[in-house]
Kinemage of the C-alpha trace (Angstrom):
@kinemage 1
@onewidth
@group {chain A} dominant
@subgroup {mainchain}
@vectorlist {calphas} color= white
{ca met a 1} P -12.410 14.111 -1.538
{ca ser a 2} L -13.771 11.098 0.249
{ca ile a 3} L -12.038 7.755 0.707
{ca glu a 4} L -14.287 5.898 -1.733
{ca his a 5} L -13.178 8.295 -4.497
{ca trp a 6} L -9.415 8.134 -4.004
{ca trp a 7} L -9.072 4.510 -2.864
{ca ser a 8} L -9.161 3.104 -6.412
{ca lys a 9} L -6.443 5.560 -7.479
{ca leu a 10} L -3.916 4.099 -5.030
{ca lys a 11} L -1.368 1.543 -6.148
{ca pro a 12} L -2.518 -2.027 -5.432
{ca ser a 13} L 0.511 -2.432 -3.163
{ca thr a 14} L -0.584 0.618 -1.148
{ca gln a 15} L -4.134 -0.676 -0.855
{ca lys a 16} L -2.733 -4.009 0.323
{ca trp a 17} L -0.526 -2.300 2.910
{ca leu a 18} L -3.463 -0.258 4.219
{ca ile a 19} L -5.594 -3.400 4.514
{ca glu a 20} L -2.863 -5.435 6.217
{ca asn a 21} L -1.942 -2.591 8.581
{ca asn a 22} L -5.435 -1.208 9.114
{ca gly a 23} L -5.541 0.987 12.209
{ca asp a 24} L -1.776 1.485 12.341
{ca ala a 25} L 0.051 4.752 11.757
{ca val a 26} L 0.170 5.540 8.041
{ca pro a 27} L 3.720 6.133 6.766
{ca pro a 28} L 4.485 9.563 5.267
{ca glu a 29} L 4.982 8.127 1.756
{ca val a 30} L 1.485 6.611 1.863
{ca val a 31} L 0.030 9.925 3.060
{ca val a 32} L 1.708 11.581 0.051
{ca glu a 33} L 0.213 9.001 -2.324
{ca ile a 34} L -3.259 9.502 -0.806
{ca thr a 35} L -2.902 13.261 -1.193
{ca gln a 36} L -1.782 12.885 -4.809
{ca ala a 37} L -4.774 10.600 -5.473
{ca gly a 38} L -7.107 13.383 -4.346
{ca gly a 39} L -7.424 12.782 -0.635
{ca pro a 40} L -6.280 15.994 1.000
{ca ile a 41} L -5.553 15.494 4.653
{ca ala a 42} L -7.180 18.721 5.745
{ca ser a 43} L -10.550 20.365 6.200
{ca asp a 44} L -11.761 17.566 8.493
{ca pro a 45} L -12.909 14.849 6.059
{ca trp a 46} L -14.730 12.021 7.849
{ca trp a 47} L -11.866 9.585 7.214
{ca val a 48} L -9.210 11.693 8.951
{ca gly a 49} L -8.379 10.533 12.451
{ca arg a 50} L -5.435 12.184 14.107
{ca ser a 51} L -1.877 13.167 13.354
{ca gly a 52} L 0.889 13.330 15.851
{ca pro a 53} L 4.488 12.437 16.522
{ca ser a 54} L 3.853 8.788 15.672
{ca gly a 55} L 2.193 9.620 12.336
{ca phe a 56} L -1.199 9.912 10.685
{ca tyr a 57} L -4.132 7.701 11.666
{ca phe a 58} L -7.459 7.119 9.946
{ca ser a 59} L -10.690 7.700 11.848
{ca asp a 60} L -12.533 4.709 13.315
{ca glu a 61} L -15.074 5.025 10.489
{ca ala a 62} L -12.305 4.859 7.883
{ca val a 63} L -10.747 1.828 9.596
{ca asp a 64} L -14.170 0.145 9.408
{ca trp a 65} L -14.468 1.139 5.726
{ca ile a 66} L -11.057 -0.392 4.903
{ca glu a 67} L -11.979 -3.542 6.828
{ca ala a 68} L -15.184 -3.860 4.799
{ca val a 69} L -13.193 -3.508 1.561
{ca ala a 70} L -10.785 -6.180 2.809
{ca asn a 71} L -13.795 -8.456 3.331
{ca gly a 72} L -14.883 -7.976 -0.283
{ca glu a 73} L -17.679 -5.538 0.514
{ca met a 74} L -18.204 -2.187 -1.167
{ca pro a 75} L -19.123 0.020 1.789
{ca glu a 76} L -20.840 3.360 1.592
{ca arg a 77} L -19.462 6.422 3.282
{ca pro a 78} L -20.784 6.673 6.871
């Protein structure tokens, strides 16, 4: 499922955290919430960046999408 479909299912506090920490490693509890909202972190969705020892990161396109939302825009999927 794409970011524009699961974003609205996140808690407002989670959306706020993602906006305020856009581009940073996403904490495991936020990854769980995204997964529960329908955003599986698998099968190479466009919004998945990388995962590693420091955590999960969104792709550059997803970071841009979140930034657009933070600016009051309703972006389309790239």
